C-alpha positions in Angstrom: 22.1 -5.5 -17.2 21.1 -2.7 -14.9 22.6 -2.4 -11.4 21.7 -0.7 -8.1 24.5 0.5 -5.9 23.5 1.0 -2.2 26.1 2.8 0.0 26.5 3.6 3.6 27.4 6.9 5.2 30.3 6.9 7.5 29.9 7.5 11.3 31.9 10.7 10.8 29.6 11.9 8.0 26.5 11.2 10.2 27.9 13.0 13.2 30.0 15.8 11.8 27.2 18.4 12.0 26.3 17.5 15.6 27.3 19.7 18.6 30.5 18.5 20.2 32.1 16.5 17.4 34.3 19.4 16.3 35.5 19.9 19.9 36.4 16.2 20.1 38.2 16.5 16.8 40.2 19.5 18.1 41.1 17.5 21.2 42.6 14.9 18.9 40.5 12.1 20.4 41.7 8.8 19.0 38.3 7.5 18.2 37.5 10.6 16.2 40.6 10.2 14.2 39.6 6.5 13.5 36.2 7.8 12.4 37.8 10.2 10.0 40.1 7.5 8.5 37.1 5.3 8.0 35.2 8.1 6.4 38.1 8.7 3.9 38.3 5.0 3.1 34.5 4.9 2.5 34.7 7.8 0.1 37.6 6.3 -1.8 35.8 3.0 -2.2 32.6 4.7 -3.4 34.6 6.6 -6.0 36.3 3.4 -7.1 32.8 1.8 -7.5 31.7 4.6 -9.8 34.8 4.3 -11.9 34.4 0.5 -12.2 30.9 0.7 -13.4 31.8 3.4 -15.9 34.7 1.2 -17.1 32.7 -1.9 -17.7 29.8 0.0 -19.2 27.0 -1.2 -17.0 24.2 1.3 -16.3 23.5 1.8 -12.6 21.7 3.9 -10.1 23.2 4.9 -6.7 21.3 5.4 -3.5 22.0 5.9 0.2 20.9 2.9 2.2 18.6 4.9 4.4 16.6 5.9 1.4 16.3 2.4 -0.1 12.6 1.4 -0.5 12.7 -1.1 -3.4 15.1 -2.9 -5.6 12.7 -4.1 -8.2 13.8 -3.9 -11.8 17.5 -4.4 -11.3 19.6 -7.4 -12.4 22.4 -6.8 -9.9 22.5 -5.3 -6.4 25.8 -3.9 -4.9 26.2 -3.0 -1.3 29.1 -0.6 -0.5 29.9 -0.7 3.2 30.1 -3.6 5.6 27.8 -6.4 6.6 25.2 -4.0 8.0 24.8 -2.4 4.6 24.8 -5.8 3.0 21.9 -6.9 5.2 19.9 -3.8 4.4 20.3 -4.6 0.7 19.6 -8.3 1.2 16.1 -7.5 2.6 15.1 -6.1 -0.8 16.3 -9.0 -2.9 14.0 -11.9 -3.8 15.9 -13.4 -6.7 18.4 -10.7 -7.6 22.1 -11.5 -6.9 24.0 -9.3 -4.5 27.7 -8.3 -4.6 29.1 -7.0 -1.4 31.9 -4.4 -1.5 33.8 -3.7 1.7 34.3 0.1 1.9 36.8 -0.1 4.8 38.7 -3.4 4.9 41.1 -2.3 7.7 38.3 -1.6 10.1 35.5 -3.8 8.9 35.2 -7.6 8.8 32.4 -7.7 6.2 32.0 -11.5 5.8 29.5 -11.2 3.1 31.6 -8.9 0.9 33.6 -10.3 -2.0 35.2 -7.0 -3.3 36.9 -3.8 -2.2 38.1 -0.7 -3.9 41.0 -2.6 -5.5 39.1 -5.5 -6.8 35.6 -4.1 -7.6 36.3 -3.7 -11.4 37.7 -7.2 -11.6 34.6 -8.6 -9.8 32.2 -6.7 -12.1 34.0 -8.1 -15.1 33.7 -11.6 -13.7 29.9 -11.0 -13.1 29.5 -10.0 -16.8 31.5 -13.0 -17.9 29.4 -15.3 -15.7 32.6 -16.3 -13.9 31.9 -15.2 -10.4 30.7 -18.0 -8.2 27.3 -17.8 -6.6 26.4 -19.1 -3.2 22.7 -19.5 -2.2 22.3 -18.7 1.5 19.3 -19.9 3.5 17.0 -17.3 4.9 14.5 -17.4 7.7 10.8 -17.0 7.2 8.8 -15.6 10.1 5.0 -15.8 10.5 3.3 -13.7 13.2 -0.1 -15.0 14.2 -0.2 -17.0 11.0 0.7 -14.1 8.6 4.1 -14.2 7.0 6.2 -11.1 7.4 6.9 -9.4 4.1 10.7 -9.8 4.5 13.1 -12.6 5.4 16.0 -12.6 7.8 19.4 -13.6 6.4 21.5 -13.3 9.6 19.5 -13.6 12.9 16.4 -12.9 14.9 16.2 -11.9 18.5 13.0 -12.1 20.5 13.2 -10.2 23.8 11.5 -7.6 26.0 11.4 -4.1 24.7 13.3 -3.1 27.8 16.7 -4.9 27.9 16.7 -5.0 31.7 13.4 -6.8 31.9 12.8 -10.5 31.8 11.3 -12.2 28.8 8.6 -14.8 29.2 7.4 -17.1 26.5 6.6 -20.7 25.5 8.9 -22.5 23.1 7.7 -25.5 21.1 9.7 -27.8 18.8 8.0 -31.0 17.7 6.3 -32.7 20.7 8.3 -30.7 23.2 6.6 -27.6 24.6 8.3 -25.6 27.4 7.5 -22.3 29.2 10.6 -20.3 29.9 12.0 -17.0 31.3 15.2 -15.6 30.0 16.8 -12.5 28.5 15.4 -13.6 25.1 15.9 -16.1 22.3 18.3 -16.0 19.4 17.4 -17.6 16.0 20.1 -17.8 13.3 20.6 -19.2 9.9 23.9 -20.7 8.8 25.0 -17.3 7.5 24.4 -15.7 10.9 25.9 -18.5 13.0 29.2 -16.7 13.3 27.5 -13.5 14.7 25.7 -12.9 17.9 24.4 -16.4 18.5 28.0 -17.7 18.5 29.1 -15.1 21.0 26.3 -16.3 23.2 27.5 -19.9 23.0 26.1 -21.2 19.7 27.8 -23.2 17.0 29.3 -22.1 13.7 27.4 -23.9 10.8 28.5 -24.7 7.3 27.7 -21.8 5.0 25.4 -23.8 2.8 23.4 -25.4 5.6 19.7 -24.9 5.5 19.2 -25.8 9.2 18.0 -23.2 11.7 19.8 -22.7 15.0 18.2 -21.4 18.3 19.7 -20.4 21.6 18.1 -19.1 24.8 20.2 -16.4 26.4 20.6 -16.1 30.1 17.9 -18.6 31.1 16.2 -18.1 34.4 15.1 -21.4 36.1 13.3 -20.8 39.4 13.3 -24.4 40.7 16.7 -25.4 39.4 15.4 -27.8 36.8 17.2 -27.2 33.5 15.2 -26.4 30.4 15.1 -29.0 27.6 14.9 -26.5 24.7 18.0 -24.4 25.7 19.7 -24.5 22.3 19.9 -26.7 19.2 19.4 -27.2 15.5 16.1 -27.4 13.6 15.8 -29.3 10.3 14.8 -27.4 7.1 11.4 -29.0 7.0 10.6 -28.3 10.7 9.2 -25.2 12.4 10.1 -23.6 15.7 7.2 -21.9 17.5 7.3 -19.3 20.2 4.2 -17.9 22.0 4.9 -14.6 23.7 4.0 -14.2 27.4 5.6 -10.8 27.4 3.3 -7.8 27.1 6.0 -5.6 25.5 8.0 -8.1 23.5 9.9 -7.4 20.2 11.3 -9.4 17.4 14.5 -7.8 16.0 15.3 -8.8 12.5 18.9 -8.7 11.2 20.1 -6.2 13.7 18.5 -3.2 15.5 17.1 -1.2 12.5 14.0 -3.3 12.0 11.7 -4.9 14.5 8.1 -5.9 15.0 6.1 -5.8 18.3 5.1 -9.1 19.8 2.6 -8.7 22.6 0.9 -11.1 25.0 -0.3 -14.2 23.2 1.3 -13.5 19.9 2.6 -16.5 18.0 5.8 -16.6 16.1 6.8 -19.4 13.8 10.3 -19.5 12.4 11.7 -21.8 9.7 14.2 -21.7 6.8 11.4 -22.1 4.3 12.2 -18.9 2.5 13.7 -18.1 -0.9 17.5 -18.2 -0.6 19.7 -15.2 -1.1 22.0 -15.3 -4.1 25.4 -13.9 -3.0 28.3 -13.5 -5.4 31.9 -14.2 -4.8 32.0 -15.5 -1.2 33.1 -18.9 0.1 33.4 -20.7 3.4 37.2 -20.6 3.7 37.6 -17.0 4.8 34.6 -17.5 7.1 36.3 -20.4 9.0 38.7 -17.9 10.6 35.9 -16.3 12.6 
């Protein structure tokens, strides 16, 4: 077995060299202290991960998530951070299992993470023994004008105008129903992402192993008062949801803000869960039910 460890840099580490952060630190601003505490926790967890790999005797490479370009050739991927780092790592996995390690449990929810600095060695030993349960999470496949994107979405997708203050226009089609709409955008989510932004916007939490796709129109604008039919709902695994952009400067955000593709006037997006599932180690639906 050969593993790849992908870690995050804390907010304090990213900002400590910038003008003004030292002044804020000297002023004892509470949020700066919280950043420093999180930084210390992150460093301790990363050190614990190194010790755990040395103890179990598994060869590994370690890389900052911003420098990750490929994860080919590894038998195990480990993310050290929160769910954001996990999602970055998940993009690079086709069939390789992923173990999430929460680097700061006091300040990070990290729903996809099954280990922390205290349990990482135990989890690695379980992986080697084949005793750590695996869950296969549905991912979303997106095609743009008939061409599949070269990465899948685990959590959610957001189609909207490039300017968050501008209205988003599009046509949404599901089965025989086709509807032209205006809104602030459209959320698409897998079961794994159903407790994130789409739920805050009024969506439903889904069973972790569900392969259905959920969509939700956010802040719909109806000029004549007639409600839209395709405002939110579930899409079966063998069905496909289609969106035609009527927005000149539209964007599709994929699993957060770090990655997006432009969607101009007339571009056609098709979204389904017809994608290879992600193999995630050690998580279950019981903890997730609390959120």
